[in-house]
TORKOL-4160 file (C-alpha; in steps of 0.2 Angstrom, whole numbers, padded with zeros to 4 digits, m for minus):
336
<pt num="1" X="0000" Y="0000" Z="0000"/>
<pt num="2" X="0007" Y="0017" Z="m0005"/>
<pt num="3" X="0000" Y="0034" Z="m0007"/>
<pt num="4" X="m0008" Y="0039" Z="m0024"/>
<pt num="5" X="0000" Y="0052" Z="m0035"/>
<pt num="6" X="m0009" Y="0067" Z="m0027"/>
<pt num="7" X="m0011" Y="0059" Z="m0010"/>
<pt num="8" X="m0029" Y="0065" Z="m0010"/>
<pt num="9" X="m0046" Y="0057" Z="m0011"/>
<pt num="10" X="m0047" Y="0062" Z="m0030"/>
<pt num="11" X="m0034" Y="0048" Z="m0033"/>
<pt num="12" X="m0050" Y="0038" Z="m0034"/>
<pt num="13" X="m0052" Y="0041" Z="m0053"/>
<pt num="14" X="m0068" Y="0051" Z="m0058"/>
<pt num="15" X="m0070" Y="0060" Z="m0041"/>
<pt num="16" X="m0068" Y="0079" Z="m0039"/>
<pt num="17" X="m0068" Y="0090" Z="m0023"/>
<pt num="18" X="m0072" Y="0108" Z="m0022"/>
<pt num="19" X="m0073" Y="0121" Z="m0008"/>
<pt num="20" X="m0083" Y="0136" Z="m0004"/>
<pt num="21" X="m0078" Y="0147" Z="0010"/>
<pt num="22" X="m0080" Y="0164" Z="0018"/>
<pt num="23" X="m0065" Y="0171" Z="0028"/>
<pt num="24" X="m0076" Y="0184" Z="0038"/>
<pt num="25" X="m0089" Y="0170" Z="0042"/>
<pt num="26" X="m0074" Y="0158" Z="0047"/>
<pt num="27" X="m0084" Y="0144" Z="0039"/>
<pt num="28" X="m0086" Y="0135" Z="0023"/>
<pt num="29" X="m0092" Y="0119" Z="0014"/>
<pt num="30" X="m0084" Y="0105" Z="0004"/>
<pt num="31" X="m0092" Y="0095" Z="m0010"/>
<pt num="32" X="m0087" Y="0078" Z="m0017"/>
<pt num="33" X="m0095" Y="0075" Z="m0034"/>
<pt num="34" X="m0092" Y="0064" Z="m0050"/>
<pt num="35" X="m0098" Y="0064" Z="m0068"/>
<pt num="36" X="m0110" Y="0050" Z="m0064"/>
<pt num="37" X="m0120" Y="0044" Z="m0049"/>
<pt num="38" X="m0110" Y="0033" Z="m0037"/>
<pt num="39" X="m0114" Y="0021" Z="m0023"/>
<pt num="40" X="m0114" Y="0028" Z="m0006"/>
<pt num="41" X="m0117" Y="0023" Z="0012"/>
<pt num="42" X="m0114" Y="0030" Z="0030"/>
<pt num="43" X="m0110" Y="0026" Z="0047"/>
<pt num="44" X="m0112" Y="0037" Z="0063"/>
<pt num="45" X="m0103" Y="0034" Z="0079"/>
<pt num="46" X="m0104" Y="0051" Z="0087"/>
<pt num="47" X="m0118" Y="0056" Z="0099"/>
<pt num="48" X="m0122" Y="0073" Z="0091"/>
<pt num="49" X="m0123" Y="0071" Z="0072"/>
<pt num="50" X="m0131" Y="0083" Z="0060"/>
<pt num="51" X="m0136" Y="0076" Z="0043"/>
<pt num="52" X="m0147" Y="0077" Z="0028"/>
<pt num="53" X="m0154" Y="0062" Z="0018"/>
<pt num="54" X="m0143" Y="0049" Z="0027"/>
<pt num="55" X="m0158" Y="0038" Z="0030"/>
<pt num="56" X="m0159" Y="0035" Z="0011"/>
<pt num="57" X="m0141" Y="0027" Z="0012"/>
<pt num="58" X="m0147" Y="0012" Z="0021"/>
<pt num="59" X="m0145" Y="m0004" Z="0010"/>
<pt num="60" X="m0164" Y="m0008" Z="0010"/>
<pt num="61" X="m0169" Y="0009" Z="0003"/>
<pt num="62" X="m0174" Y="0012" Z="m0015"/>
<pt num="63" X="m0161" Y="0024" Z="m0020"/>
<pt num="64" X="m0144" Y="0015" Z="m0021"/>
<pt num="65" X="m0133" Y="0030" Z="m0028"/>
<pt num="66" X="m0131" Y="0048" Z="m0025"/>
<pt num="67" X="m0125" Y="0063" Z="m0036"/>
<pt num="68" X="m0114" Y="0072" Z="m0023"/>
<pt num="69" X="m0109" Y="0072" Z="m0004"/>
<pt num="70" X="m0107" Y="0088" Z="0006"/>
<pt num="71" X="m0097" Y="0092" Z="0022"/>
<pt num="72" X="m0101" Y="0109" Z="0029"/>
<pt num="73" X="m0098" Y="0120" Z="0044"/>
<pt num="74" X="m0112" Y="0130" Z="0051"/>
<pt num="75" X="m0121" Y="0117" Z="0062"/>
<pt num="76" X="m0139" Y="0115" Z="0056"/>
<pt num="77" X="m0138" Y="0131" Z="0046"/>
<pt num="78" X="m0124" Y="0122" Z="0035"/>
<pt num="79" X="m0136" Y="0109" Z="0029"/>
<pt num="80" X="m0142" Y="0122" Z="0017"/>
<pt num="81" X="m0126" Y="0120" Z="0008"/>
<pt num="82" X="m0133" Y="0104" Z="0000"/>
<pt num="83" X="m0148" Y="0114" Z="m0006"/>
<pt num="84" X="m0136" Y="0125" Z="m0016"/>
<pt num="85" X="m0127" Y="0109" Z="m0023"/>
<pt num="86" X="m0144" Y="0101" Z="m0027"/>
<pt num="87" X="m0150" Y="0117" Z="m0036"/>
<pt num="88" X="m0134" Y="0117" Z="m0047"/>
<pt num="89" X="m0135" Y="0099" Z="m0051"/>
<pt num="90" X="m0153" Y="0100" Z="m0056"/>
<pt num="91" X="m0149" Y="0115" Z="m0068"/>
<pt num="92" X="m0136" Y="0103" Z="m0076"/>
<pt num="93" X="m0150" Y="0089" Z="m0078"/>
<pt num="94" X="m0143" Y="0078" Z="m0065"/>
<pt num="95" X="m0153" Y="0068" Z="m0052"/>
<pt num="96" X="m0163" Y="0053" Z="m0049"/>
<pt num="97" X="m0176" Y="0050" Z="m0062"/>
<pt num="98" X="m0194" Y="0049" Z="m0057"/>
<pt num="99" X="m0203" Y="0050" Z="m0074"/>
<pt num="100" X="m0198" Y="0066" Z="m0082"/>
<pt num="101" X="m0192" Y="0074" Z="m0066"/>
<pt num="102" X="m0174" Y="0073" Z="m0060"/>
<pt num="103" X="m0171" Y="0075" Z="m0041"/>
<pt num="104" X="m0152" Y="0077" Z="m0036"/>
<pt num="105" X="m0148" Y="0066" Z="m0021"/>
<pt num="106" X="m0136" Y="0075" Z="m0010"/>
<pt num="107" X="m0133" Y="0069" Z="0007"/>
<pt num="108" X="m0124" Y="0080" Z="0019"/>
<pt num="109" X="m0116" Y="0081" Z="0036"/>
<pt num="110" X="m0112" Y="0097" Z="0046"/>
<pt num="111" X="m0100" Y="0102" Z="0060"/>
<pt num="112" X="m0102" Y="0115" Z="0073"/>
<pt num="113" X="m0091" Y="0131" Z="0071"/>
<pt num="114" X="m0103" Y="0145" Z="0076"/>
<pt num="115" X="m0092" Y="0151" Z="0091"/>
<pt num="116" X="m0076" Y="0152" Z="0082"/>
<pt num="117" X="m0075" Y="0171" Z="0081"/>
<pt num="118" X="m0082" Y="0173" Z="0064"/>
<pt num="119" X="m0096" Y="0185" Z="0059"/>
<pt num="120" X="m0112" Y="0175" Z="0061"/>
<pt num="121" X="m0124" Y="0189" Z="0060"/>
<pt num="122" X="m0131" Y="0185" Z="0043"/>
<pt num="123" X="m0147" Y="0191" Z="0037"/>
<pt num="124" X="m0149" Y="0176" Z="0025"/>
<pt num="125" X="m0142" Y="0159" Z="0027"/>
<pt num="126" X="m0125" Y="0160" Z="0018"/>
<pt num="127" X="m0122" Y="0141" Z="0016"/>
<pt num="128" X="m0133" Y="0138" Z="0000"/>
<pt num="129" X="m0122" Y="0150" Z="m0009"/>
<pt num="130" X="m0106" Y="0142" Z="m0002"/>
<pt num="131" X="m0112" Y="0125" Z="m0007"/>
<pt num="132" X="m0115" Y="0131" Z="m0025"/>
<pt num="133" X="m0098" Y="0139" Z="m0025"/>
<pt num="134" X="m0090" Y="0123" Z="m0019"/>
<pt num="135" X="m0098" Y="0113" Z="m0033"/>
<pt num="136" X="m0092" Y="0125" Z="m0046"/>
<pt num="137" X="m0074" Y="0124" Z="m0039"/>
<pt num="138" X="m0074" Y="0105" Z="m0039"/>
<pt num="139" X="m0058" Y="0098" Z="m0047"/>
<pt num="140" X="m0045" Y="0084" Z="m0045"/>
<pt num="141" X="m0033" Y="0095" Z="m0036"/>
<pt num="142" X="m0039" Y="0105" Z="m0020"/>
<pt num="143" X="m0033" Y="0113" Z="m0005"/>
<pt num="144" X="m0031" Y="0105" Z="0013"/>
<pt num="145" X="m0029" Y="0114" Z="0029"/>
<pt num="146" X="m0039" Y="0129" Z="0032"/>
<pt num="147" X="m0051" Y="0127" Z="0017"/>
<pt num="148" X="m0069" Y="0122" Z="0014"/>
<pt num="149" X="m0078" Y="0114" Z="0028"/>
<pt num="150" X="m0062" Y="0115" Z="0039"/>
<pt num="151" X="m0061" Y="0134" Z="0038"/>
<pt num="152" X="m0066" Y="0137" Z="0055"/>
<pt num="153" X="m0064" Y="0120" Z="0063"/>
<pt num="154" X="m0056" Y="0117" Z="0080"/>
<pt num="155" X="m0047" Y="0101" Z="0085"/>
<pt num="156" X="m0045" Y="0100" Z="0104"/>
<pt num="157" X="m0034" Y="0114" Z="0109"/>
<pt num="158" X="m0028" Y="0117" Z="0091"/>
<pt num="159" X="m0035" Y="0124" Z="0075"/>
<pt num="160" X="m0044" Y="0110" Z="0065"/>
<pt num="161" X="m0044" Y="0109" Z="0046"/>
<pt num="162" X="m0049" Y="0099" Z="0030"/>
<pt num="163" X="m0038" Y="0084" Z="0027"/>
<pt num="164" X="m0036" Y="0071" Z="0013"/>
<pt num="165" X="m0025" Y="0056" Z="0009"/>
<pt num="166" X="m0025" Y="0041" Z="m0002"/>
<pt num="167" X="m0018" Y="0023" Z="m0004"/>
<pt num="168" X="m0016" Y="0011" Z="m0019"/>
<pt num="169" X="m0017" Y="m0007" Z="m0013"/>
<pt num="170" X="m0005" Y="m0020" Z="m0020"/>
<pt num="171" X="m0019" Y="m0029" Z="m0028"/>
<pt num="172" X="m0025" Y="m0014" Z="m0038"/>
<pt num="173" X="m0039" Y="m0004" Z="m0029"/>
<pt num="174" X="m0037" Y="0014" Z="m0024"/>
<pt num="175" X="m0044" Y="0021" Z="m0007"/>
<pt num="176" X="m0045" Y="0039" Z="m0002"/>
<pt num="177" X="m0051" Y="0049" Z="0013"/>
<pt num="178" X="m0058" Y="0067" Z="0015"/>
<pt num="179" X="m0061" Y="0074" Z="0033"/>
<pt num="180" X="m0066" Y="0090" Z="0041"/>
<pt num="181" X="m0058" Y="0089" Z="0058"/>
<pt num="182" X="m0068" Y="0098" Z="0072"/>
<pt num="183" X="m0065" Y="0086" Z="0086"/>
<pt num="184" X="m0068" Y="0087" Z="0105"/>
<pt num="185" X="m0052" Y="0076" Z="0107"/>
<pt num="186" X="m0034" Y="0080" Z="0103"/>
<pt num="187" X="m0025" Y="0075" Z="0087"/>
<pt num="188" X="m0008" Y="0076" Z="0095"/>
<pt num="189" X="0002" Y="0071" Z="0111"/>
<pt num="190" X="0006" Y="0086" Z="0122"/>
<pt num="191" X="0023" Y="0087" Z="0113"/>
<pt num="192" X="0014" Y="0090" Z="0096"/>
<pt num="193" X="0018" Y="0073" Z="0089"/>
<pt num="194" X="0002" Y="0066" Z="0080"/>
<pt num="195" X="m0007" Y="0051" Z="0087"/>
<pt num="196" X="m0008" Y="0045" Z="0069"/>
<pt num="197" X="0011" Y="0045" Z="0067"/>
<pt num="198" X="0012" Y="0026" Z="0065"/>
<pt num="199" X="0001" Y="0028" Z="0049"/>
<pt num="200" X="0012" Y="0042" Z="0041"/>
<pt num="201" X="0020" Y="0040" Z="0024"/>
<pt num="202" X="0036" Y="0050" Z="0023"/>
<pt num="203" X="0034" Y="0067" Z="0029"/>
<pt num="204" X="0015" Y="0070" Z="0024"/>
<pt num="205" X="0012" Y="0078" Z="0041"/>
<pt num="206" X="0029" Y="0083" Z="0046"/>
<pt num="207" X="0038" Y="0067" Z="0048"/>
<pt num="208" X="0040" Y="0070" Z="0066"/>
<pt num="209" X="0038" Y="0052" Z="0072"/>
<pt num="210" X="0028" Y="0046" Z="0087"/>
<pt num="211" X="0038" Y="0056" Z="0100"/>
<pt num="212" X="0038" Y="0051" Z="0118"/>
<pt num="213" X="0027" Y="0037" Z="0124"/>
<pt num="214" X="0013" Y="0044" Z="0135"/>
<pt num="215" X="0008" Y="0037" Z="0152"/>
<pt num="216" X="m0007" Y="0025" Z="0147"/>
<pt num="217" X="m0016" Y="0029" Z="0163"/>
<pt num="218" X="m0017" Y="0048" Z="0160"/>
<pt num="219" X="m0035" Y="0053" Z="0157"/>
<pt num="220" X="m0039" Y="0066" Z="0144"/>
<pt num="221" X="m0040" Y="0084" Z="0151"/>
<pt num="222" X="m0057" Y="0093" Z="0151"/>
<pt num="223" X="m0058" Y="0103" Z="0135"/>
<pt num="224" X="m0060" Y="0122" Z="0137"/>
<pt num="225" X="m0074" Y="0121" Z="0124"/>
<pt num="226" X="m0089" Y="0109" Z="0126"/>
<pt num="227" X="m0101" Y="0118" Z="0115"/>
<pt num="228" X="m0100" Y="0109" Z="0098"/>
<pt num="229" X="m0089" Y="0097" Z="0089"/>
<pt num="230" X="m0089" Y="0083" Z="0076"/>
<pt num="231" X="m0077" Y="0076" Z="0063"/>
<pt num="232" X="m0086" Y="0072" Z="0047"/>
<pt num="233" X="m0077" Y="0062" Z="0033"/>
<pt num="234" X="m0079" Y="0053" Z="0017"/>
<pt num="235" X="m0069" Y="0037" Z="0012"/>
<pt num="236" X="m0069" Y="0032" Z="m0006"/>
<pt num="237" X="m0063" Y="0018" Z="m0018"/>
<pt num="238" X="m0064" Y="0013" Z="m0036"/>
<pt num="239" X="m0069" Y="m0005" Z="m0031"/>
<pt num="240" X="m0086" Y="m0011" Z="m0036"/>
<pt num="241" X="m0096" Y="m0012" Z="m0020"/>
<pt num="242" X="m0114" Y="m0014" Z="m0016"/>
<pt num="243" X="m0122" Y="m0002" Z="m0004"/>
<pt num="244" X="m0121" Y="m0015" Z="0010"/>
<pt num="245" X="m0102" Y="m0017" Z="0007"/>
<pt num="246" X="m0100" Y="0002" Z="0006"/>
<pt num="247" X="m0108" Y="0003" Z="0023"/>
<pt num="248" X="m0095" Y="m0010" Z="0030"/>
<pt num="249" X="m0081" Y="0001" Z="0023"/>
<pt num="250" X="m0088" Y="0016" Z="0032"/>
<pt num="251" X="m0089" Y="0006" Z="0048"/>
<pt num="252" X="m0071" Y="0000" Z="0046"/>
<pt num="253" X="m0065" Y="0018" Z="0042"/>
<pt num="254" X="m0071" Y="0024" Z="0059"/>
<pt num="255" X="m0056" Y="0016" Z="0066"/>
<pt num="256" X="m0046" Y="0029" Z="0058"/>
<pt num="257" X="m0054" Y="0043" Z="0068"/>
<pt num="258" X="m0050" Y="0033" Z="0084"/>
<pt num="259" X="m0032" Y="0031" Z="0079"/>
<pt num="260" X="m0030" Y="0049" Z="0076"/>
<pt num="261" X="m0041" Y="0058" Z="0089"/>
<pt num="262" X="m0041" Y="0055" Z="0107"/>
<pt num="263" X="m0055" Y="0054" Z="0114"/>
<pt num="264" X="m0066" Y="0051" Z="0099"/>
<pt num="265" X="m0084" Y="0046" Z="0096"/>
<pt num="266" X="m0089" Y="0055" Z="0112"/>
<pt num="267" X="m0107" Y="0060" Z="0116"/>
<pt num="268" X="m0102" Y="0078" Z="0111"/>
<pt num="269" X="m0095" Y="0074" Z="0094"/>
<pt num="270" X="m0106" Y="0069" Z="0079"/>
<pt num="271" X="m0093" Y="0058" Z="0071"/>
<pt num="272" X="m0099" Y="0052" Z="0054"/>
<pt num="273" X="m0091" Y="0043" Z="0039"/>
<pt num="274" X="m0098" Y="0042" Z="0022"/>
<pt num="275" X="m0092" Y="0028" Z="0010"/>
<pt num="276" X="m0091" Y="0030" Z="m0009"/>
<pt num="277" X="m0088" Y="0017" Z="m0022"/>
<pt num="278" X="m0087" Y="0021" Z="m0040"/>
<pt num="279" X="m0088" Y="0003" Z="m0046"/>
<pt num="280" X="m0074" Y="0004" Z="m0059"/>
<pt num="281" X="m0064" Y="m0011" Z="m0052"/>
<pt num="282" X="m0073" Y="m0027" Z="m0049"/>
<pt num="283" X="m0066" Y="m0037" Z="m0034"/>
<pt num="284" X="m0060" Y="m0055" Z="m0038"/>
<pt num="285" X="m0061" Y="m0060" Z="m0019"/>
<pt num="286" X="m0075" Y="m0049" Z="m0012"/>
<pt num="287" X="m0074" Y="m0055" Z="0006"/>
<pt num="288" X="m0055" Y="m0053" Z="0008"/>
<pt num="289" X="m0053" Y="m0038" Z="m0003"/>
<pt num="290" X="m0066" Y="m0029" Z="0007"/>
<pt num="291" X="m0057" Y="m0032" Z="0023"/>
<pt num="292" X="m0041" Y="m0025" Z="0015"/>
<pt num="293" X="m0051" Y="m0010" Z="0009"/>
<pt num="294" X="m0058" Y="m0007" Z="0026"/>
<pt num="295" X="m0040" Y="m0007" Z="0033"/>
<pt num="296" X="m0034" Y="0005" Z="0020"/>
<pt num="297" X="m0049" Y="0016" Z="0023"/>
<pt num="298" X="m0045" Y="0017" Z="0042"/>
<pt num="299" X="m0027" Y="0021" Z="0038"/>
<pt num="300" X="m0031" Y="0034" Z="0025"/>
<pt num="301" X="m0043" Y="0043" Z="0037"/>
<pt num="302" X="m0031" Y="0043" Z="0051"/>
<pt num="303" X="m0018" Y="0051" Z="0040"/>
<pt num="304" X="m0030" Y="0063" Z="0033"/>
<pt num="305" X="m0035" Y="0069" Z="0050"/>
<pt num="306" X="m0017" Y="0073" Z="0054"/>
<pt num="307" X="m0014" Y="0081" Z="0037"/>
<pt num="308" X="m0029" Y="0093" Z="0040"/>
<pt num="309" X="m0023" Y="0099" Z="0057"/>
<pt num="310" X="m0004" Y="0100" Z="0051"/>
<pt num="311" X="m0009" Y="0111" Z="0036"/>
<pt num="312" X="m0020" Y="0123" Z="0045"/>
<pt num="313" X="m0015" Y="0141" Z="0044"/>
<pt num="314" X="m0018" Y="0154" Z="0058"/>
<pt num="315" X="m0029" Y="0169" Z="0055"/>
<pt num="316" X="m0032" Y="0185" Z="0066"/>
<pt num="317" X="m0044" Y="0181" Z="0080"/>
<pt num="318" X="m0043" Y="0162" Z="0080"/>
<pt num="319" X="m0049" Y="0155" Z="0097"/>
<pt num="320" X="m0035" Y="0143" Z="0097"/>
<pt num="321" X="m0018" Y="0142" Z="0089"/>
<pt num="322" X="m0014" Y="0132" Z="0073"/>
<pt num="323" X="m0002" Y="0118" Z="0075"/>
<pt num="324" X="0012" Y="0128" Z="0066"/>
<pt num="325" X="0011" Y="0141" Z="0079"/>
<pt num="326" X="0012" Y="0130" Z="0094"/>
<pt num="327" X="0024" Y="0116" Z="0087"/>
<pt num="328" X="0031" Y="0123" Z="0071"/>
<pt num="329" X="0049" Y="0121" Z="0078"/>
<pt num="330" X="0046" Y="0102" Z="0077"/>
<pt num="331" X="0047" Y="0102" Z="0058"/>
<pt num="332" X="0063" Y="0095" Z="0051"/>
<pt num="333" X="0074" Y="0108" Z="0043"/>
<pt num="334" X="0073" Y="0109" Z="0024"/>
<pt num="335" X="0082" Y="0095" Z="0016"/>
<pt num="336" X="0083" Y="0084" Z="0031"/>
């Protein structure tokens, strides 16, 4: 297993990602889309999720594929980002066919970033426009860190962010992850070394190594903010999966959040993972290969969490420092 050429979820051929963000608002939205509908499923482990159309993703439901997925800031207000995406897709003639009608299917998940110092005194909900802008910007290359749904995120006592990573398995399939990290828990040890260090390839989030081994008996400190959290993610593969198999992929990928964030899946987080399968690559051994895909998805998601926080940039008025402000001296010198 090695990273794909971009080390982004868009190494899964056919997928595109776009961001819409507002610096004054300190929030944004991120869209994953493809040229054709794709199989999708979801798994929720957090105690405080915020979602749209996720019930439709159960394997027993009529609609088996979706047109796009949305990750957004803004708490419940951010669910309107999916409306902007659906409007734009409908204008393009996309959507589930019901007679002559076309209804775009755009499930979404949100994170809470309403208390991050941004200007939230809007007269009209801004997220519909941010969703539309994100779809218009969708491309194979996209920014990580302080971008899209991760613009105003907080991860424990550090600034959160939007992260992505990919892996190509030895038997051919590609797996990728995309995550907006806004966790109650922390993604680093007190020294600044990432919990996900043992998943890292090269220096994709600093090459710092694991750092000192912490006392396993130390309990997490009470965070200074208990007012809203959630890490929301998408894992994707080019393998041909049923919706039930995609749901199993989402379940396995949740381990990536647990490897990278401590504590994770708390009552105050809405931790959620969507799984996407484009169907381009049939599986010769579906049972074993699905197990391998689940492992790769968890590893990719752990790496994506660390990459998102490591790449986050400071902005005036941030309630917490970015990783580079607090631990930037841990980065290896150029050429090291």
